[in-house]
Structure formats: structure tokens, C-alpha cells
C-alpha positions in Angstrom: 7.4 -9.5 16.1 10.4 -8.0 17.9 9.3 -6.2 21.1 10.8 -5.2 24.4 8.2 -4.6 27.1 7.7 -4.2 30.8 5.8 -6.4 33.2 2.4 -4.8 32.2 3.2 -4.7 28.5 4.7 -1.2 28.7 6.6 -0.2 25.5 6.7 3.6 25.4 5.9 7.0 26.8 5.6 10.2 24.8 6.6 8.5 21.6 9.9 7.4 23.1 11.3 4.1 24.4 11.2 3.6 28.2 14.8 2.4 28.6 18.1 2.4 26.8 19.7 -1.1 27.0 22.6 -1.4 24.6 22.7 -5.2 24.6 19.0 -5.3 23.7 19.5 -2.8 20.9 22.3 -4.9 19.6 20.0 -7.9 19.7 17.3 -5.9 17.9 19.7 -5.1 15.1 20.8 -8.7 14.8 17.2 -9.8 14.5 16.1 -7.2 11.9 19.0 -6.6 9.6 18.3 -7.9 6.1 14.6 -8.2 6.8 11.5 -6.2 6.0 10.5 -4.3 9.1 7.0 -3.0 9.6 6.1 -0.1 11.9 3.6 2.6 12.5 4.2 6.2 11.7 4.8 7.2 15.3 7.4 4.5 15.8 9.1 5.7 12.6 9.1 9.3 13.8 10.5 8.2 17.2 13.4 6.5 15.4 13.8 9.5 13.1 15.1 7.8 10.0 15.0 4.6 8.0 16.9 1.8 9.7 19.9 0.8 7.5 20.1 -2.6 5.8 16.4 -3.2 6.2 13.3 -2.6 4.0 11.4 -0.1 6.2 7.7 -0.2 5.8 5.6 2.4 7.6 1.9 2.2 8.0 0.0 5.4 8.3 -3.5 6.9 7.7 -1.7 10.2 6.6 -1.7 10.3 2.8 0.8 13.2 2.8 3.4 11.3 4.8 6.2 10.4 2.3 9.7 10.3 3.9 12.6 9.2 1.8 13.9 5.7 2.2 10.7 4.0 3.4 7.8 2.2 1.8 4.6 3.9 3.0 1.3 1.9 3.1 -2.1 2.9 4.3 -3.6 -0.5 4.8 -1.8 -2.9 7.2 -2.9 -5.9 5.1 -0.7 -4.5 2.3 2.4 -5.5 4.4 1.5 -9.1 3.7 1.5 -8.5 -0.1 4.9 -6.8 0.2 6.3 -9.7 2.2 5.1 -12.2 -0.3 6.6 -10.2 -3.1 9.9 -9.9 -1.3 10.0 -13.6 -0.4 9.5 -14.6 -4.0 12.0 -12.0 -5.3 14.6 -13.3 -2.8 13.7 -17.0 -3.5 14.1 -17.9 0.1 12.1 -20.2 2.4 12.8 -18.6 5.7 11.9 -15.0 4.9 10.6 -13.0 7.9 8.5 -9.9 7.9 9.3 -8.3 11.3 6.7 -6.1 13.1 8.5 -3.6 15.4 5.7 -1.4 16.8 4.0 0.5 18.1 1.1 -0.5 20.2 -1.6 -0.2 17.5 0.5 -2.1 15.0 1.4 -4.9 17.4 -2.3 -5.2 18.2 -3.3 -5.5 14.6 -0.6 -8.0 13.6 -0.7 -10.2 16.8 -3.4 -12.6 15.5 -1.3 -13.2 12.3 2.1 -13.6 14.2 3.9 -16.9 14.3 7.0 -15.8 16.3 7.7 -13.2 18.9 11.2 -12.2 19.8 10.5 -10.8 23.3 12.7 -8.8 25.7 11.1 -8.6 29.1 12.4 -5.6 31.0 11.8 -5.1 34.8 10.4 -1.6 34.3 8.4 0.3 36.9 7.1 3.6 35.8 4.7 5.4 33.6 3.8 4.4 30.0 1.2 5.4 27.4 1.9 2.7 24.8 1.5 -1.0 25.5 2.0 -4.4 23.8 -1.4 -6.2 23.6 -2.2 -8.9 26.1 -0.9 -12.3 25.0 -2.4 -15.7 25.9 0.9 -17.5 26.6 -0.9 -20.9 26.5 -0.9 -20.4 22.7 2.9 -20.1 22.6 5.9 -22.3 23.1 9.2 -20.9 24.5 11.9 -21.9 22.0 14.7 -20.0 23.8 15.1 -18.2 27.1 18.3 -16.2 27.9 18.9 -14.1 31.0 20.8 -10.8 30.7 21.7 -8.2 33.3 18.9 -5.8 32.4 16.3 -8.0 30.6 15.2 -11.6 29.8 15.1 -12.5 26.1 12.7 -15.2 24.8 11.8 -16.6 21.5 8.1 -17.6 21.4 6.6 -19.7 18.7 2.8 -20.0 18.2 1.6 -23.6 18.9 
């Protein structure tokens, strides 16, 4: 997972991000380019287009949703099949399927997640989308880096 959230797990409001932090967006790109990214329909619509140099997978219940340049699935478990297929096609051992949101998608995939790339933002304000609660006793911090507007951590499930 790649996520930026506030102190209470805030990730969005009105289908938009709560902040614009160029350094965090640069980090997001670095973490996701060349990988399969998985997102919900609302997250895709907030981005407005497929992200370049990534396999964009969108999960939706809407069977009429068929934008160009993305793989649409209706069952989140299908993402695992796509990831296994991509990993074997690429013949790599370190393939990552990266979940990028939103709240419902994070909540579904959290029990299956091995690694979280987390940007913690000192946000104070309204939100209507949240990252699910995480029991941090189940996670080891592999890296922690302080930036002007956020703290970046890499968490690995113990």
C-alpha cells in the first residue's frame, strides 16, 4: 500500500486529496512507476486518467464503467490473480502490487498487505474518507524519514 494520511487516518474529502505536497507526490510516483496499481473507482475518477507507466487496475461494482487504459475488475480478489499473472509474465521475484486507495479498498486489502509506504501529514481539518485503523504492534518500521510537510515511513508486517 501507498498512502498519505492525517493523524486520524484522514485521506480525502469530497473525492479529493486533502493536501498538495509536491515532494510526497514525487515519492508516490517513484514508488509506483513500473508496478501494478490497484484503486477504487472514486480514486480513479479523482485522478481523472490512467497514471502513466503503471498497470492501472480499477475495482468497481459498476458493470458499465469501462474507461480506456485501465483494467476494470468487479471482485477485489481478482487483483491477486492479475498480480500473479503479471509476476510470472515478468519473471521477477520482487514484483509489487500496490494498493493506492480509497478508504474501502484500503480496508479490504489491509489484512493481505505485507508492506505500507506511509506518509504521515500533520493535517487538521474535515475529511470523509479514512485509512483503516492499523495495529502498529504488527508492523516493523524499516525506514523513517522526516520532510518539511510530512513524515515518510516504510512499514513491514511482522
